[in-house]
N, C-alpha and C positions, 0 to 999 in steps of 0.2 A: 505494496499500499504506498502510498506516496504522496506524502503533505505539501496544500502549494497554498503559497498566502494573498489572500487580495489585495491589492491595489490600494480598492476603494474604502479601506479600514483603515489608511495607514493614516488618515485625516479625517477628521469629527468635523464633517458640515452642515451635520440637523440645526446653527445658530449661524448664518450666514454674516452676522454682523462681530462673533466671535469665534476663528476657525483656531481648531488647536489642536496638536496631533496625536494618535488613539496610544496612551501606553503599553497598550498590552500588545501593540501590533509593530509601531516606528523601530524599537528594538530588533526585531526583528528583521526587517529587509535591511536593516544595515548590518546585523551580522551577517544576510546570504550575502550581499555586498563583499564583505569582509571576508570571508570564505574564498568566493571568486576572484577575489583580488581588485576589487573595482571601485569609483566612486560610489560615495551613500548616496543614494539615489531619493530615501524619504526627506531628504534638505531639497532637492530637485521636484521633489511631487509636489510640499508642500506650496513651494513658492510658483510653479506652477496653479494652484489653484487658487493661491492668492490674487495670481494676474486675472484672474477667469471673474471675478466676484462682482458682480452681485449673480451671476447665471454662470453658475456652477453645476456643473453633471456630471453624476461618475460616469468613471471612464466604463464605454460597453467595449471594448476588443484592449487584449493586452498590448494590440499595435499602437495605443494612443501612446503608449512611453516613446515612441520614436517621436514624436513632436515635442518631448518638453527638449527644453535647451539645459546643455548639459548633459543629455544620454546618450550614448556614443549610440552607434550604429551594433559596431560588435559586441559592447556589452547588453544590447536590451539583447540580442540574439543568445547569451549565456546565460541570462534570468529568464528569458521568458519559462522556461518548460518549468520553473518554482512557483510559476505566476496566474493569479487568477482574476477575473474583475467580478466575482458574483460579491453580492451587497451582503448577504447574512450567511455565511461559511456554515456556521454552527450556531445552532438555537441553544448553545450553552454559552455563547460569549453575552448573557445577558448582564450579569455581574463582574465587579473587578477580580474575583477570586476564580470565577468562570474564566476569566479571560488568560490570568495568569495559566491555569492550566490548560488553555488552548495553547499559547506560548510557549510554552515548557512542551509538550509535541509540539508543535511543529519546529521548535528549534534539532531536537532529538534523530526530527523524520529529516530534517534537512542534514545533518551532521551523517549520516546512515547513507541518503543518494549523497552528498559529496566526496564519502570516504570511497565510490565502488568505480 
């Protein structure tokens, strides 16, 4: 089983006046980028989303990463297998405790996949 991380969960856009990182998912992408020896994409995604305000829309497809300034094409191709654009990957992510459990699960799965 391979876990993937939703890029739509990196940034919390529920309140357009207060865009924030989701503390459970943000470090996941940075760790993945570090494992793949890439630029940290979480900050680039955050900047991209804030530039779209107030018309923020979730990513419809992973290829939307290619439109973000600073995401190199070769990095996109290396990371895309580990990402998705689902807005609700697990219903367990309702509370912070459950998000932390999911974060640990993702990190374990990513580590297993990257070692192969």
